Structures are given as C-alpha cells and as structure tokens.
C-alpha positions as CSV (number, residue, x, y, z in Angstrom):
1,M,-18.2,-17.4,23.3
2,L,-19.7,-16.1,20.0
3,T,-18.9,-17.8,16.7
4,I,-19.1,-16.0,13.4
5,N,-21.1,-17.3,10.5
6,T,-18.1,-18.6,8.4
7,E,-20.3,-19.5,5.4
8,R,-21.5,-15.9,5.2
9,L,-18.0,-14.5,5.6
10,L,-16.7,-16.7,2.8
11,R,-19.7,-15.7,0.6
12,L,-19.0,-12.0,1.1
13,L,-15.3,-12.6,0.3
14,D,-16.2,-14.4,-2.9
15,N,-18.7,-11.8,-4.0
16,L,-16.2,-9.0,-3.4
17,A,-13.5,-10.9,-5.3
18,E,-15.7,-10.8,-8.4
19,I,-15.2,-7.0,-8.6
20,G,-12.0,-6.4,-10.5
21,A,-11.3,-10.1,-11.0
22,T,-8.4,-10.9,-13.4
23,E,-7.8,-13.8,-15.7
24,E,-4.8,-14.8,-13.6
25,G,-7.1,-15.4,-10.6
26,G,-6.3,-12.2,-8.7
27,V,-8.1,-8.9,-8.4
28,S,-7.3,-5.4,-9.6
29,R,-9.0,-2.5,-7.8
30,P,-6.5,0.4,-7.8
31,A,-7.6,3.1,-5.3
32,L,-10.6,5.2,-6.6
33,S,-10.6,3.5,-9.9
34,E,-13.8,2.3,-11.5
35,A,-13.3,-1.1,-10.0
36,D,-12.6,0.3,-6.6
37,M,-15.7,2.6,-6.8
38,Q,-17.8,-0.6,-7.6
39,A,-16.3,-2.3,-4.5
40,R,-17.0,0.8,-2.4
41,A,-20.6,0.8,-3.6
42,W,-21.0,-2.9,-2.9
43,F,-19.7,-2.5,0.6
44,K,-22.2,0.2,1.4
45,E,-25.0,-2.0,-0.1
46,Q,-24.0,-4.8,2.3
47,A,-24.2,-2.4,5.3
48,V,-27.6,-1.2,4.3
49,F,-28.9,-4.7,3.5
50,Y,-27.9,-6.0,7.0
51,G,-29.3,-2.9,8.8
52,L,-26.0,-1.5,10.0
53,D,-25.1,2.2,10.4
54,Y,-23.0,3.3,7.4
55,R,-20.9,6.4,7.3
56,E,-18.2,7.9,5.1
57,D,-15.8,10.6,6.2
58,S,-14.2,13.4,4.1
59,A,-11.2,11.2,3.2
60,G,-13.5,8.6,1.7
61,N,-12.9,6.1,4.6
62,Q,-16.0,3.9,4.8
63,S,-17.3,2.8,8.2
64,V,-20.0,0.5,9.5
65,I,-20.8,1.2,13.1
66,L,-22.4,-0.9,15.9
67,P,-22.9,1.6,18.8
68,S,-22.5,1.0,22.5
69,E,-25.4,1.9,24.8
70,D,-22.9,4.3,26.4
71,A,-22.9,7.4,24.3
72,N,-19.7,8.5,25.8
73,A,-17.9,5.2,25.1
74,K,-14.7,5.2,23.0
75,T,-14.6,3.7,19.5
76,L,-12.7,0.5,18.7
77,L,-11.7,0.6,15.1
78,V,-11.4,-2.7,13.3
79,G,-10.7,-3.1,9.6
80,S,-8.3,-2.7,6.7
81,H,-8.8,-1.8,3.0
82,L,-10.6,-2.8,-0.2
83,D,-8.3,-1.4,-2.8
84,T,-5.6,-3.6,-4.3
85,V,-2.4,-3.7,-6.2
86,P,-2.5,-4.8,-9.8
87,N,-3.6,-8.5,-9.9
88,G,-3.5,-8.6,-6.1
89,G,-4.7,-11.3,-3.8
90,R,-8.4,-11.6,-3.0
91,Y,-7.8,-11.7,0.7
92,D,-5.3,-8.8,1.0
93,G,-7.2,-6.1,2.9
94,A,-10.6,-7.6,2.1
95,L,-10.2,-10.2,4.8
96,G,-9.6,-7.5,7.4
97,V,-12.6,-5.5,6.4
98,L,-15.1,-8.3,5.9
99,A,-14.0,-10.3,9.0
100,A,-14.7,-7.1,11.0
101,F,-18.0,-6.7,9.2
102,E,-19.0,-10.3,10.0
103,A,-18.0,-9.8,13.6
104,L,-20.3,-6.7,13.9
105,L,-23.1,-8.8,12.3
106,T,-22.6,-11.6,14.8
107,I,-22.6,-9.3,17.8
108,K,-25.6,-7.5,16.5
109,E,-27.6,-10.7,16.0
110,A,-26.6,-11.9,19.5
111,R,-27.8,-8.6,21.0
112,R,-24.6,-8.2,23.0
113,K,-24.0,-5.1,25.0
114,L,-20.7,-3.3,24.1
115,P,-18.3,-1.4,26.3
116,Y,-17.1,0.4,23.1
117,H,-18.6,1.6,19.9
118,L,-17.5,-1.0,17.3
119,E,-16.5,0.5,13.9
120,C,-15.6,-1.6,10.9
121,I,-13.5,0.7,8.7
122,S,-12.2,0.4,5.2
123,F,-9.4,3.0,4.5
124,T,-9.0,4.8,1.2
125,D,-5.9,4.1,-0.9
126,E,-3.9,1.9,1.5
127,E,-1.9,0.3,-1.3
128,G,-0.4,3.5,-2.7
129,T,-1.8,3.7,-6.1
130,L,-2.4,7.4,-5.5
131,V,-0.6,8.5,-2.3
132,G,-0.4,5.5,0.0
133,L,-2.0,5.2,3.4
134,L,-4.1,8.1,2.2
135,G,-7.2,7.5,4.3
136,S,-5.5,6.3,7.5
137,S,-3.0,9.2,7.5
138,A,-5.9,11.6,6.9
139,L,-7.7,10.1,9.9
140,C,-4.6,10.4,12.0
141,G,-4.0,14.0,10.9
142,T,-0.5,13.3,9.5
143,L,-1.4,13.8,5.8
144,T,0.1,17.0,4.5
145,A,-0.5,19.3,1.5
146,E,3.0,18.3,0.3
147,D,1.8,14.7,0.2
148,L,-1.0,15.7,-2.1
149,A,1.1,18.1,-4.2
150,A,3.6,15.3,-5.2
151,P,1.8,12.0,-4.8
152,R,3.7,8.8,-5.8
153,G,1.0,7.9,-8.3
154,G,1.1,11.3,-10.0
155,R,-0.8,14.4,-9.5
156,E,-3.2,14.0,-12.4
157,R,-4.1,10.5,-11.4
158,L,-4.9,11.7,-7.8
159,L,-7.1,14.5,-9.0
160,E,-9.0,12.1,-11.3
161,G,-9.6,9.7,-8.5
162,L,-10.8,12.4,-6.1
163,K,-13.2,13.7,-8.7
164,R,-14.5,10.2,-9.3
165,A,-15.2,9.7,-5.6
166,N,-16.5,13.2,-5.0
167,L,-13.7,14.0,-2.6
168,T,-11.6,17.1,-2.2
169,E,-8.1,17.9,-1.0
170,E,-9.6,20.2,1.6
171,G,-11.7,17.3,2.9
172,L,-8.6,15.0,3.1
173,L,-6.7,17.5,5.1
174,N,-9.6,18.0,7.5
175,A,-10.5,14.3,8.2
176,R,-8.6,14.0,11.5
177,R,-10.3,12.1,14.3
178,D,-9.7,13.1,17.9
179,P,-7.5,10.3,19.3
180,A,-9.2,10.8,22.7
181,T,-12.3,9.3,21.2
182,L,-10.6,6.1,20.0
183,A,-9.8,3.1,22.1
184,A,-7.6,1.2,19.6
185,F,-7.2,-0.2,16.1
186,L,-7.3,-3.9,15.3
187,E,-6.6,-5.4,11.9
188,L,-6.8,-9.0,10.7
189,H,-4.5,-9.5,7.7
190,I,-3.6,-12.4,5.5
191,E,0.0,-13.6,5.8
192,Q,1.9,-12.2,2.8
193,G,4.9,-14.4,3.3
194,T,5.2,-18.1,4.1
195,R,6.7,-18.2,7.6
196,L,3.5,-19.0,9.6
197,E,2.4,-21.5,7.0
198,E,5.7,-23.2,6.9
199,A,5.7,-23.4,10.7
200,N,2.1,-24.7,10.7
201,I,1.0,-21.8,12.9
202,D,-2.5,-20.5,12.4
203,I,-2.0,-16.8,13.4
204,G,0.7,-14.5,14.5
205,V,0.7,-11.2,16.4
206,V,2.5,-8.2,14.8
207,T,5.2,-6.8,17.2
208,S,6.5,-4.1,14.9
209,I,5.8,-2.5,11.6
210,V,8.6,-1.9,9.1
211,G,9.5,1.5,7.8
212,I,9.3,2.0,4.0
213,R,11.3,4.3,1.8
214,S,11.0,4.7,-1.9
215,Y,13.1,6.5,-4.5
216,W,13.5,6.8,-8.3
217,I,17.0,6.0,-9.4
218,E,17.7,7.2,-13.0
219,Y,20.8,6.4,-14.9
220,I,21.6,8.7,-17.8
221,G,24.0,7.6,-20.5
222,Q,24.1,8.2,-24.3
223,A,21.9,6.6,-26.9
224,A,23.9,4.9,-29.7
225,H,23.4,2.4,-32.5
226,A,23.5,-1.1,-30.9
227,G,25.0,-2.7,-34.0
228,T,28.0,-0.4,-34.6
229,T,29.0,1.0,-31.2
230,P,31.6,-1.2,-29.6
231,M,30.7,-2.6,-26.1
232,D,33.6,-0.8,-24.4
233,K,32.6,2.6,-26.0
234,R,29.1,2.6,-24.7
235,A,27.4,4.6,-22.0
236,D,24.6,2.1,-21.5
237,A,22.1,3.2,-18.9
238,F,20.6,-0.2,-18.6
239,W,23.8,-2.0,-17.7
240,G,24.2,0.5,-14.9
241,A,20.7,-0.1,-13.7
242,A,21.1,-3.9,-13.9
243,A,24.3,-3.8,-11.9
244,F,22.7,-1.6,-9.3
245,A,19.7,-4.0,-9.0
246,Q,21.9,-7.1,-8.5
247,Q,24.4,-5.5,-6.1
248,A,21.7,-3.8,-4.1
249,R,20.1,-7.3,-3.6
250,D,23.4,-8.8,-2.5
251,M,24.3,-6.0,-0.2
252,V,20.9,-5.9,1.7
253,M,20.9,-9.7,2.1
254,E,24.4,-9.7,3.5
255,Q,24.4,-6.5,5.6
256,F,20.8,-5.7,6.6
257,Y,18.9,-8.9,7.3
258,P,15.9,-9.0,7.8
259,G,15.5,-5.9,5.7
260,V,14.4,-6.1,2.1
261,V,15.0,-4.2,-1.1
262,N,12.9,-4.2,-4.3
263,I,13.1,-2.8,-7.8
264,G,9.4,-2.7,-8.7
265,A,9.6,-1.0,-12.1
266,V,12.1,-0.4,-14.8
267,E,11.7,2.2,-17.6
268,L,14.1,2.4,-20.5
269,S,14.4,5.0,-23.2
270,P,14.5,5.3,-26.2
271,G,13.3,1.7,-25.8
272,A,14.2,0.0,-29.1
273,F,15.9,-3.2,-30.1
274,N,18.7,-1.5,-31.9
275,I,19.4,1.5,-29.7
276,V,21.7,1.6,-26.6
277,P,19.4,2.9,-23.8
278,E,20.1,6.5,-22.9
279,R,18.0,6.4,-19.7
280,A,17.1,3.7,-17.2
281,R,14.7,4.6,-14.4
282,L,14.2,2.3,-11.5
283,A,11.5,2.3,-8.8
284,L,13.5,1.5,-5.7
285,E,11.8,0.5,-2.4
286,F,13.5,-0.8,0.8
287,R,12.1,-1.7,4.2
288,H,13.3,-2.4,7.7
289,G,11.9,-2.4,11.2
290,S,14.6,0.0,12.5
291,E,14.9,3.6,11.5
292,G,18.6,3.4,12.2
293,E,19.0,0.5,9.8
294,L,16.9,2.3,7.2
295,N,19.3,5.3,7.4
296,A,22.3,3.0,7.0
297,M,20.6,1.1,4.1
298,W,20.0,4.4,2.3
299,A,23.5,5.6,2.8
300,E,24.9,2.4,1.3
301,L,22.4,2.3,-1.5
302,Q,23.2,5.9,-2.5
303,S,26.9,5.2,-2.4
304,L,26.3,2.1,-4.5
305,A,24.2,4.0,-7.1
306,R,26.9,6.6,-7.5
307,D,29.8,4.1,-7.7
308,I,28.0,2.2,-10.4
309,A,27.5,5.4,-12.4
310,Q,31.2,6.0,-12.4
311,V,32.0,2.4,-13.5
312,Y,29.6,2.5,-16.4
313,N,30.4,6.2,-17.5
314,L,26.9,7.4,-16.5
315,N,25.2,10.2,-14.6
316,V,22.7,9.3,-11.9
317,Q,19.8,11.2,-10.5
318,I,18.0,10.2,-7.3
319,T,14.5,11.5,-6.5
320,H,12.6,10.8,-3.2
321,S,9.2,9.3,-3.8
322,G,7.9,8.6,-0.3
323,S,8.7,7.5,3.3
324,I,6.8,5.8,6.1
325,P,8.6,5.6,9.4
326,A,9.1,2.3,11.2
327,A,6.8,1.6,14.2
328,P,8.7,-0.7,16.6
C-alpha cells in the first residue's frame, strides 16, 4: 500500500494558507478576488513544479491530471475548492484539493499503472461569493443563464470576477463534461461540525447531501424619532426581524431536526442611533436532507414571517436568492 508524503502535504497546506491570511487566524479568498487569483496562480505553479499536467476549463475549474496508459479509460475526479468564505478555515476545501494533489504525486513517484485517468480538480466559486457551486454546476451542465443574470453575490461583482479571471458567461455555459467519460467524484473534506471529533472517530462517509434554500426577508415599517415616538406607536422593522430570527430558530429546532436555519446578515436602514428602523433585511438560509422537509420548512417560515409582520404592524417582502436540491 502506498503512503503519501505527509510532510509535503502539510507544507503545501501551510503555504496556501498564507494567501489571504487574516489576523484572526483564518483565510479570506472570496471567489475570483485578488486573493483567490493568487491562490489559483500558486496552484498552477505547484503543478508545473512537480511535472504534472495542468489544465483549466472554460469555467475556470483548475485540474491536474495523471493519465492512465489506457487512452479510453474514464476519469476519476478527486478534489474540492480553494476559494473561502470571509475568515474561513485553512482546511475547508484546501484539504480536498491538496490531498488529491499529494495522492497524484505519490502515485506518479511510485510509477503505478492506473485503470482510470486521475484528475485533481479545484472548482470555481464553491462557497457562493458569486453564484455558488459555479464551477461544478458548469461542469455538470446544470448552470443556467438565469443563474448568471441574478447571482446571489450581485451581478456587478460576478462580472468583475469573470473579467479578473479572463472568463466569460458563454464559457461558463459551455463547460459541461460528458458524464460517460467520468467514473466518479471523490472529495475529502474537513469536518465542519464536532460530531466525529466528539465520538473520537477519524473519518466518516457522507450518505446524503442536504438541500439549501436562501431568501431575503425584508420587513418594512416607518422611520420615526427614537426619543419621542412611544413604543406602542412604532412600526419598528427591527423588532419584527428580531422576532422572526428567534422564532424561526425555535420552530426549526422543535419541528425539523436535524434541519438547520441561519440568519447570516442583517441590514437596517436608515441605520442611526436615534431613528426607529424603517427597513430590516435578513439573509435567510435553511437546510435539510429531505426535499419534502425543505418544502414544509419553507411553508412554515413564510407563514411565520407574515404573522410577525401583522403583529408588529409591518409589511414584509420575500425574495428568493438561491436553491440547491437535496441529494439523498
């Protein structure tokens, strides 16, 4: 059995973590940002340095390939992503890419014959800074023009990123790979919770992938002077938003375990100490492994949002931001 060069892998991980390093000890490499472009260039440099075949498709997915002697063999994709959330963990995504890279190096150095072409792949914009699963959905052929027209990160930001990486929307929409040429996809990923660690288990096998739905919930009230407007006369958008956040948490925990709900951003306006907020905008995301439960969660969350608007004398607007189906 082959054994990877652990010291080399750790060195690669440490070197990559220097790109976009934050004072808090994390890394910030939003997709197609300057920091992400530096990481992408670094990854290409490693492939060239170690004598591996480097390629990049029209969606910006980066690949390092170790070919089989059988030209007609299928390709086994192994990898993850190099982009991160703000102040993300150094191993999130990076471990999957660089462990695959190290595996290819070890097999190459051992001169092993392969039944498949081995391809270490790093997908573009996995985290959702721009669109979310951009490179992988392009590769699968599920990316649509509608996804690009109204991306979750904003149209302007997407276009800026594509220009920076010398990519085009046409290229994204034509990056599909023929599934008949692919054997499988394998990804090693750091545990993002604590269950395996608490159970003292080294590794787990994913048996399903949760579906994700995201919406903007905006409560609209009336701005007023915070010092002279009585509490019972206010249409305070923030109190509605705060009530929704708390009650959504309680509802999901009680009714939809092991589903989860998150409020990832709150925007208030006018945004001053002495003005009752007229608008409160929430970034809502919820996840579950069952499409049926996701539908039920959304029905309950919508109902909750509207009920709270009535209680606090507010209007509410709900805007869909994105959806990823569950893969049981």
